PDB file with SEQRES, HELIX, SHEET and CRYST1 records, atoms N, CA, C and O in Angstrom:
SEQRES   1 A   60  MET LYS ILE ILE ASP LEU ASN GLY LYS VAL ILE GLU VAL          
SEQRES   2 A   60  GLU ASN LEU GLU LEU ALA LEU LEU GLN ALA ASP ASP TYR          
SEQRES   3 A   60  ARG HIS TYR ARG VAL THR THR PRO THR GLU ASN ASP LEU          
SEQRES   4 A   60  LYS ARG TYR ALA TYR TRP GLU HIS VAL TYR GLN ILE LEU          
SEQRES   5 A   60  MET LYS LEU LYS THR GLU GLN LEU                              
HELIX    1 AA1 LEU A   16  ARG A   27  1                                  12    
HELIX    2 AA2 GLU A   36  GLN A   59  1                                  24    
SHEET    1 AA1 2 LYS A   2  ILE A   4  0                                        
SHEET    2 AA1 2 VAL A  10  GLU A  12 -1                                        
CRYST1    1.000    1.000    1.000  90.00  90.00  90.00 P 1           1          
ATOM      1  N   MET A   1       0.834  -1.181   0.016  1.00  0.00           N  
ATOM      2  CA  MET A   1      -0.008  -0.005  -0.014  1.00  0.00           C  
ATOM      3  C   MET A   1       0.879   1.241  -0.011  1.00  0.00           C  
ATOM      4  O   MET A   1       2.046   1.171   0.374  1.00  0.00           O  
ATOM      5  N   LYS A   2       0.342   2.355  -0.429  1.00  0.00           N  
ATOM      6  CA  LYS A   2       1.055   3.594  -0.473  1.00  0.00           C  
ATOM      7  C   LYS A   2       0.364   4.685   0.257  1.00  0.00           C  
ATOM      8  O   LYS A   2      -0.865   4.725   0.316  1.00  0.00           O  
ATOM      9  N   ILE A   3       1.150   5.594   0.827  1.00  0.00           N  
ATOM     10  CA  ILE A   3       0.606   6.784   1.474  1.00  0.00           C  
ATOM     11  C   ILE A   3       1.348   8.006   0.887  1.00  0.00           C  
ATOM     12  O   ILE A   3       2.406   7.869   0.272  1.00  0.00           O  
ATOM     13  N   ILE A   4       0.758   9.210   1.095  1.00  0.00           N  
ATOM     14  CA  ILE A   4       1.374  10.405   0.629  1.00  0.00           C  
ATOM     15  C   ILE A   4       1.614  11.260   1.870  1.00  0.00           C  
ATOM     16  O   ILE A   4       0.688  11.556   2.626  1.00  0.00           O  
ATOM     17  N   ASP A   5       2.870  11.650   2.065  1.00  0.00           N  
ATOM     18  CA  ASP A   5       3.207  12.414   3.295  1.00  0.00           C  
ATOM     19  C   ASP A   5       2.916  13.909   3.099  1.00  0.00           C  
ATOM     20  O   ASP A   5       2.444  14.341   2.047  1.00  0.00           O  
ATOM     21  N   LEU A   6       3.210  14.666   4.135  1.00  0.00           N  
ATOM     22  CA  LEU A   6       2.937  16.148   4.141  1.00  0.00           C  
ATOM     23  C   LEU A   6       3.638  16.825   2.972  1.00  0.00           C  
ATOM     24  O   LEU A   6       3.147  17.833   2.465  1.00  0.00           O  
ATOM     25  N   ASN A   7       4.785  16.288   2.529  1.00  0.00           N  
ATOM     26  CA  ASN A   7       5.547  16.905   1.486  1.00  0.00           C  
ATOM     27  C   ASN A   7       5.088  16.505   0.106  1.00  0.00           C  
ATOM     28  O   ASN A   7       5.630  16.964  -0.899  1.00  0.00           O  
ATOM     29  N   GLY A   8       4.062  15.625   0.058  1.00  0.00           N  
ATOM     30  CA  GLY A   8       3.578  15.116  -1.236  1.00  0.00           C  
ATOM     31  C   GLY A   8       4.357  13.965  -1.754  1.00  0.00           C  
ATOM     32  O   GLY A   8       4.149  13.569  -2.900  1.00  0.00           O  
ATOM     33  N   LYS A   9       5.246  13.396  -0.983  1.00  0.00           N  
ATOM     34  CA  LYS A   9       6.027  12.217  -1.385  1.00  0.00           C  
ATOM     35  C   LYS A   9       5.264  10.948  -1.180  1.00  0.00           C  
ATOM     36  O   LYS A   9       4.668  10.748  -0.122  1.00  0.00           O  
ATOM     37  N   VAL A  10       5.265  10.072  -2.176  1.00  0.00           N  
ATOM     38  CA  VAL A  10       4.605   8.793  -2.082  1.00  0.00           C  
ATOM     39  C   VAL A  10       5.518   7.838  -1.370  1.00  0.00           C  
ATOM     40  O   VAL A  10       6.682   7.700  -1.744  1.00  0.00           O  
ATOM     41  N   ILE A  11       4.987   7.130  -0.283  1.00  0.00           N  
ATOM     42  CA  ILE A  11       5.769   6.207   0.483  1.00  0.00           C  
ATOM     43  C   ILE A  11       5.061   4.878   0.422  1.00  0.00           C  
ATOM     44  O   ILE A  11       3.865   4.762   0.688  1.00  0.00           O  
ATOM     45  N   GLU A  12       5.854   3.864   0.057  1.00  0.00           N  
ATOM     46  CA  GLU A  12       5.374   2.505  -0.018  1.00  0.00           C  
ATOM     47  C   GLU A  12       5.419   1.870   1.383  1.00  0.00           C  
ATOM     48  O   GLU A  12       6.473   1.826   2.017  1.00  0.00           O  
ATOM     49  N   VAL A  13       4.286   1.390   1.845  1.00  0.00           N  
ATOM     50  CA  VAL A  13       4.259   0.740   3.157  1.00  0.00           C  
ATOM     51  C   VAL A  13       4.110  -0.780   2.979  1.00  0.00           C  
ATOM     52  O   VAL A  13       3.067  -1.270   2.547  1.00  0.00           O  
ATOM     53  N   GLU A  14       5.165  -1.499   3.318  1.00  0.00           N  
ATOM     54  CA  GLU A  14       5.168  -2.955   3.154  1.00  0.00           C  
ATOM     55  C   GLU A  14       4.608  -3.675   4.367  1.00  0.00           C  
ATOM     56  O   GLU A  14       3.949  -4.707   4.244  1.00  0.00           O  
ATOM     57  N   ASN A  15       4.881  -3.110   5.553  1.00  0.00           N  
ATOM     58  CA  ASN A  15       4.404  -3.753   6.795  1.00  0.00           C  
ATOM     59  C   ASN A  15       3.748  -2.674   7.634  1.00  0.00           C  
ATOM     60  O   ASN A  15       4.419  -1.861   8.271  1.00  0.00           O  
ATOM     61  N   LEU A  16       2.426  -2.684   7.622  1.00  0.00           N  
ATOM     62  CA  LEU A  16       1.638  -1.652   8.294  1.00  0.00           C  
ATOM     63  C   LEU A  16       1.922  -1.623   9.797  1.00  0.00           C  
ATOM     64  O   LEU A  16       2.085  -0.546  10.372  1.00  0.00           O  
ATOM     65  N   GLU A  17       1.984  -2.792  10.438  1.00  0.00           N  
ATOM     66  CA  GLU A  17       2.219  -2.814  11.896  1.00  0.00           C  
ATOM     67  C   GLU A  17       3.589  -2.246  12.239  1.00  0.00           C  
ATOM     68  O   GLU A  17       3.698  -1.477  13.194  1.00  0.00           O  
ATOM     69  N   LEU A  18       4.602  -2.580  11.524  1.00  0.00           N  
ATOM     70  CA  LEU A  18       5.920  -2.024  11.772  1.00  0.00           C  
ATOM     71  C   LEU A  18       5.980  -0.533  11.503  1.00  0.00           C  
ATOM     72  O   LEU A  18       6.615   0.209  12.253  1.00  0.00           O  
ATOM     73  N   ALA A  19       5.328  -0.089  10.441  1.00  0.00           N  
ATOM     74  CA  ALA A  19       5.261   1.323  10.105  1.00  0.00           C  
ATOM     75  C   ALA A  19       4.590   2.127  11.198  1.00  0.00           C  
ATOM     76  O   ALA A  19       5.011   3.228  11.553  1.00  0.00           O  
ATOM     77  N   LEU A  20       3.512   1.521  11.726  1.00  0.00           N  
ATOM     78  CA  LEU A  20       2.824   2.244  12.890  1.00  0.00           C  
ATOM     79  C   LEU A  20       3.729   2.337  14.094  1.00  0.00           C  
ATOM     80  O   LEU A  20       3.774   3.385  14.737  1.00  0.00           O  
ATOM     81  N   LEU A  21       4.461   1.272  14.430  1.00  0.00           N  
ATOM     82  CA  LEU A  21       5.356   1.306  15.558  1.00  0.00           C  
ATOM     83  C   LEU A  21       6.436   2.376  15.375  1.00  0.00           C  
ATOM     84  O   LEU A  21       6.735   3.137  16.296  1.00  0.00           O  
ATOM     85  N   GLN A  22       7.019   2.420  14.160  1.00  0.00           N  
ATOM     86  CA  GLN A  22       8.046   3.394  13.891  1.00  0.00           C  
ATOM     87  C   GLN A  22       7.534   4.831  13.954  1.00  0.00           C  
ATOM     88  O   GLN A  22       8.127   5.697  14.598  1.00  0.00           O  
ATOM     89  N   ALA A  23       6.398   5.059  13.255  1.00  0.00           N  
ATOM     90  CA  ALA A  23       5.842   6.422  13.246  1.00  0.00           C  
ATOM     91  C   ALA A  23       5.464   6.844  14.685  1.00  0.00           C  
ATOM     92  O   ALA A  23       5.652   8.005  15.049  1.00  0.00           O  
ATOM     93  N   ASP A  24       4.935   5.914  15.500  1.00  0.00           N  
ATOM     94  CA  ASP A  24       4.589   6.232  16.880  1.00  0.00           C  
ATOM     95  C   ASP A  24       5.797   6.581  17.671  1.00  0.00           C  
ATOM     96  O   ASP A  24       5.758   7.520  18.466  1.00  0.00           O  
ATOM     97  N   ASP A  25       6.889   5.855  17.487  1.00  0.00           N  
ATOM     98  CA  ASP A  25       8.118   6.211  18.172  1.00  0.00           C  
ATOM     99  C   ASP A  25       8.616   7.615  17.782  1.00  0.00           C  
ATOM    100  O   ASP A  25       8.945   8.429  18.645  1.00  0.00           O  
ATOM    101  N   TYR A  26       8.665   7.878  16.482  1.00  0.00           N  
ATOM    102  CA  TYR A  26       9.201   9.168  16.007  1.00  0.00           C  
ATOM    103  C   TYR A  26       8.326  10.317  16.444  1.00  0.00           C  
ATOM    104  O   TYR A  26       8.851  11.393  16.729  1.00  0.00           O  
ATOM    105  N   ARG A  27       7.002  10.145  16.512  1.00  0.00           N  
ATOM    106  CA  ARG A  27       6.132  11.275  16.874  1.00  0.00           C  
ATOM    107  C   ARG A  27       6.283  11.613  18.342  1.00  0.00           C  
ATOM    108  O   ARG A  27       5.821  12.682  18.742  1.00  0.00           O  
ATOM    109  N   HIS A  28       6.901  10.779  19.183  1.00  0.00           N  
ATOM    110  CA  HIS A  28       7.097  11.077  20.565  1.00  0.00           C  
ATOM    111  C   HIS A  28       8.474  11.652  20.912  1.00  0.00           C  
ATOM    112  O   HIS A  28       8.724  12.022  22.059  1.00  0.00           O  
ATOM    113  N   TYR A  29       9.355  11.724  19.928  1.00  0.00           N  
ATOM    114  CA  TYR A  29      10.688  12.342  20.167  1.00  0.00           C  
ATOM    115  C   TYR A  29      10.531  13.817  20.344  1.00  0.00           C  
ATOM    116  O   TYR A  29       9.881  14.470  19.528  1.00  0.00           O  
ATOM    117  N   ARG A  30      11.092  14.352  21.360  1.00  0.00           N  
ATOM    118  CA  ARG A  30      10.985  15.787  21.657  1.00  0.00           C  
ATOM    119  C   ARG A  30      12.335  16.339  22.156  1.00  0.00           C  
ATOM    120  O   ARG A  30      13.139  15.623  22.754  1.00  0.00           O  
ATOM    121  N   VAL A  31      12.543  17.593  21.896  1.00  0.00           N  
ATOM    122  CA  VAL A  31      13.714  18.290  22.483  1.00  0.00           C  
ATOM    123  C   VAL A  31      13.229  19.385  23.442  1.00  0.00           C  
ATOM    124  O   VAL A  31      12.068  19.792  23.416  1.00  0.00           O  
ATOM    125  N   THR A  32      14.119  19.826  24.251  1.00  0.00           N  
ATOM    126  CA  THR A  32      13.753  20.793  25.313  1.00  0.00           C  
ATOM    127  C   THR A  32      13.289  22.110  24.703  1.00  0.00           C  
ATOM    128  O   THR A  32      12.250  22.647  25.084  1.00  0.00           O  
ATOM    129  N   THR A  33      14.061  22.622  23.759  1.00  0.00           N  
ATOM    130  CA  THR A  33      13.744  23.892  23.097  1.00  0.00           C  
ATOM    131  C   THR A  33      13.589  23.634  21.575  1.00  0.00           C  
ATOM    132  O   THR A  33      14.576  23.687  20.841  1.00  0.00           O  
ATOM    133  N   PRO A  34      12.378  23.362  21.113  1.00  0.00           N  
ATOM    134  CA  PRO A  34      12.171  22.963  19.753  1.00  0.00           C  
ATOM    135  C   PRO A  34      12.358  24.183  18.785  1.00  0.00           C  
ATOM    136  O   PRO A  34      11.917  25.299  19.061  1.00  0.00           O  
ATOM    137  N   THR A  35      13.003  23.912  17.700  1.00  0.00           N  
ATOM    138  CA  THR A  35      13.142  24.926  16.632  1.00  0.00           C  
ATOM    139  C   THR A  35      11.951  24.812  15.699  1.00  0.00           C  
ATOM    140  O   THR A  35      11.124  23.916  15.871  1.00  0.00           O  
ATOM    141  N   GLU A  36      11.842  25.685  14.727  1.00  0.00           N  
ATOM    142  CA  GLU A  36      10.800  25.619  13.737  1.00  0.00           C  
ATOM    143  C   GLU A  36      10.863  24.298  12.970  1.00  0.00           C  
ATOM    144  O   GLU A  36       9.831  23.709  12.649  1.00  0.00           O  
ATOM    145  N   ASN A  37      12.063  23.847  12.684  1.00  0.00           N  
ATOM    146  CA  ASN A  37      12.228  22.557  11.993  1.00  0.00           C  
ATOM    147  C   ASN A  37      11.769  21.383  12.862  1.00  0.00           C  
ATOM    148  O   ASN A  37      11.195  20.420  12.354  1.00  0.00           O  
ATOM    149  N   ASP A  38      12.017  21.464  14.151  1.00  0.00           N  
ATOM    150  CA  ASP A  38      11.504  20.418  15.070  1.00  0.00           C  
ATOM    151  C   ASP A  38      10.014  20.364  15.048  1.00  0.00           C  
ATOM    152  O   ASP A  38       9.424  19.284  15.010  1.00  0.00           O  
ATOM    153  N   LEU A  39       9.381  21.542  15.072  1.00  0.00           N  
ATOM    154  CA  LEU A  39       7.921  21.583  15.103  1.00  0.00           C  
ATOM    155  C   LEU A  39       7.351  21.029  13.782  1.00  0.00           C  
ATOM    156  O   LEU A  39       6.299  20.389  13.796  1.00  0.00           O  
ATOM    157  N   LYS A  40       8.002  21.254  12.687  1.00  0.00           N  
ATOM    158  CA  LYS A  40       7.594  20.659  11.387  1.00  0.00           C  
ATOM    159  C   LYS A  40       7.751  19.127  11.427  1.00  0.00           C  
ATOM    160  O   LYS A  40       6.885  18.387  10.960  1.00  0.00           O  
ATOM    161  N   ARG A  41       8.837  18.693  11.975  1.00  0.00           N  
ATOM    162  CA  ARG A  41       9.072  17.241  12.079  1.00  0.00           C  
ATOM    163  C   ARG A  41       8.016  16.578  12.988  1.00  0.00           C  
ATOM    164  O   ARG A  41       7.514  15.501  12.669  1.00  0.00           O  
ATOM    165  N   TYR A  42       7.683  17.228  14.120  1.00  0.00           N  
ATOM    166  CA  TYR A  42       6.599  16.698  14.977  1.00  0.00           C  
ATOM    167  C   TYR A  42       5.304  16.576  14.173  1.00  0.00           C  
ATOM    168  O   TYR A  42       4.638  15.543  14.241  1.00  0.00           O  
ATOM    169  N   ALA A  43       4.938  17.605  13.419  1.00  0.00           N  
ATOM    170  CA  ALA A  43       3.699  17.594  12.658  1.00  0.00           C  
ATOM    171  C   ALA A  43       3.777  16.529  11.551  1.00  0.00           C  
ATOM    172  O   ALA A  43       2.774  15.885  11.244  1.00  0.00           O  
ATOM    173  N   TYR A  44       4.932  16.348  10.967  1.00  0.00           N  
ATOM    174  CA  TYR A  44       5.117  15.368   9.924  1.00  0.00           C  
ATOM    175  C   TYR A  44       4.819  13.975  10.439  1.00  0.00           C  
ATOM    176  O   TYR A  44       4.017  13.244   9.858  1.00  0.00           O  
ATOM    177  N   TRP A  45       5.480  13.606  11.552  1.00  0.00           N  
ATOM    178  CA  TRP A  45       5.272  12.236  12.062  1.00  0.00           C  
ATOM    179  C   TRP A  45       3.914  12.028  12.633  1.00  0.00           C  
ATOM    180  O   TRP A  45       3.404  10.910  12.557  1.00  0.00           O  
ATOM    181  N   GLU A  46       3.277  13.038  13.210  1.00  0.00           N  
ATOM    182  CA  GLU A  46       1.886  12.912  13.637  1.00  0.00           C  
ATOM    183  C   GLU A  46       0.984  12.654  12.458  1.00  0.00           C  
ATOM    184  O   GLU A  46       0.066  11.839  12.545  1.00  0.00           O  
ATOM    185  N   HIS A  47       1.232  13.348  11.335  1.00  0.00           N  
ATOM    186  CA  HIS A  47       0.411  13.144  10.139  1.00  0.00           C  
ATOM    187  C   HIS A  47       0.563  11.746   9.587  1.00  0.00           C  
ATOM    188  O   HIS A  47      -0.418  11.083   9.252  1.00  0.00           O  
ATOM    189  N   VAL A  48       1.832  11.295   9.496  1.00  0.00           N  
ATOM    190  CA  VAL A  48       2.100   9.949   8.993  1.00  0.00           C  
ATOM    191  C   VAL A  48       1.397   8.893   9.875  1.00  0.00           C  
ATOM    192  O   VAL A  48       0.770   7.961   9.371  1.00  0.00           O  
ATOM    193  N   TYR A  49       1.518   9.066  11.176  1.00  0.00           N  
ATOM    194  CA  TYR A  49       0.895   8.141  12.117  1.00  0.00           C  
ATOM    195  C   TYR A  49      -0.613   8.104  11.926  1.00  0.00           C  
ATOM    196  O   TYR A  49      -1.201   7.023  11.884  1.00  0.00           O  
ATOM    197  N   GLN A  50      -1.233   9.234  11.812  1.00  0.00           N  
ATOM    198  CA  GLN A  50      -2.686   9.338  11.600  1.00  0.00           C  
ATOM    199  C   GLN A  50      -3.136   8.658  10.284  1.00  0.00           C  
ATOM    200  O   GLN A  50      -4.165   7.982  10.257  1.00  0.00           O  
ATOM    201  N   ILE A  51      -2.382   8.834   9.230  1.00  0.00           N  
ATOM    202  CA  ILE A  51      -2.712   8.183   7.984  1.00  0.00           C  
ATOM    203  C   ILE A  51      -2.623   6.603   8.132  1.00  0.00           C  
ATOM    204  O   ILE A  51      -3.474   5.840   7.676  1.00  0.00           O  
ATOM    205  N   LEU A  52      -1.548   6.228   8.789  1.00  0.00           N  
ATOM    206  CA  LEU A  52      -1.396   4.752   8.972  1.00  0.00           C  
ATOM    207  C   LEU A  52      -2.490   4.168   9.841  1.00  0.00           C  
ATOM    208  O   LEU A  52      -2.967   3.066   9.574  1.00  0.00           O  
ATOM    209  N   MET A  53      -2.903   4.900  10.896  1.00  0.00           N  
ATOM    210  CA  MET A  53      -3.992   4.421  11.739  1.00  0.00           C  
ATOM    211  C   MET A  53      -5.262   4.314  10.944  1.00  0.00           C  
ATOM    212  O   MET A  53      -6.019   3.358  11.115  1.00  0.00           O  
ATOM    213  N   LYS A  54      -5.520   5.283  10.067  1.00  0.00           N  
ATOM    214  CA  LYS A  54      -6.692   5.251   9.247  1.00  0.00           C  
ATOM    215  C   LYS A  54      -6.696   4.013   8.344  1.00  0.00           C  
ATOM    216  O   LYS A  54      -7.726   3.364   8.170  1.00  0.00           O  
ATOM    217  N   LEU A  55      -5.517   3.695   7.768  1.00  0.00           N  
ATOM    218  CA  LEU A  55      -5.389   2.519   6.937  1.00  0.00           C  
ATOM    219  C   LEU A  55      -5.633   1.273   7.741  1.00  0.00           C  
ATOM    220  O   LEU A  55      -6.256   0.339   7.238  1.00  0.00           O  
ATOM    221  N   LYS A  56      -5.182   1.220   8.938  1.00  0.00           N  
ATOM    222  CA  LYS A  56      -5.383   0.035   9.775  1.00  0.00           C  
ATOM    223  C   LYS A  56      -6.874  -0.113  10.092  1.00  0.00           C  
ATOM    224  O   LYS A  56      -7.415  -1.218  10.044  1.00  0.00           O  
ATOM    225  N   THR A  57      -7.522   0.985  10.411  1.00  0.00           N  
ATOM    226  CA  THR A  57      -8.944   0.938  10.715  1.00  0.00           C  
ATOM    227  C   THR A  57      -9.769   0.488   9.538  1.00  0.00           C  
ATOM    228  O   THR A  57     -10.730  -0.267   9.687  1.00  0.00           O  
ATOM    229  N   GLU A  58      -9.386   0.956   8.362  1.00  0.00           N  
ATOM    230  CA  GLU A  58     -10.109   0.572   7.144  1.00  0.00           C  
ATOM    231  C   GLU A  58      -9.910  -0.915   6.802  1.00  0.00           C  
ATOM    232  O   GLU A  58     -10.748  -1.516   6.131  1.00  0.00           O  
ATOM    233  N   GLN A  59      -8.810  -1.495   7.262  1.00  0.00           N  
ATOM    234  CA  GLN A  59      -8.563  -2.902   6.954  1.00  0.00           C  
ATOM    235  C   GLN A  59      -9.361  -3.840   7.886  1.00  0.00           C  
ATOM    236  O   GLN A  59      -9.563  -5.008   7.558  1.00  0.00           O  
ATOM    237  N   LEU A  60      -9.807  -3.334   9.033  1.00  0.00           N  
ATOM    238  CA  LEU A  60     -10.504  -4.188   9.983  1.00  0.00           C  
ATOM    239  C   LEU A  60     -11.882  -4.522   9.515  1.00  0.00           C  
ATOM    240  O   LEU A  60     -12.611  -5.238  10.202  1.00  0.00           O  
TER     241      LEU A  60                                                      
END                                                                             
């Protein structure tokens, strides 16, 4: 299956469960004083995680 990220890039997802675990890990990484790029990265991984969760729900 494929998803499209916030940057419009198509990403092939071969293992949905593993992708969910990875995205969930990345969306929880935080720094003490986030920069603008950090905030964008937080939004990116939250978006990817939400897309993957929607795919999982649709498969049930």
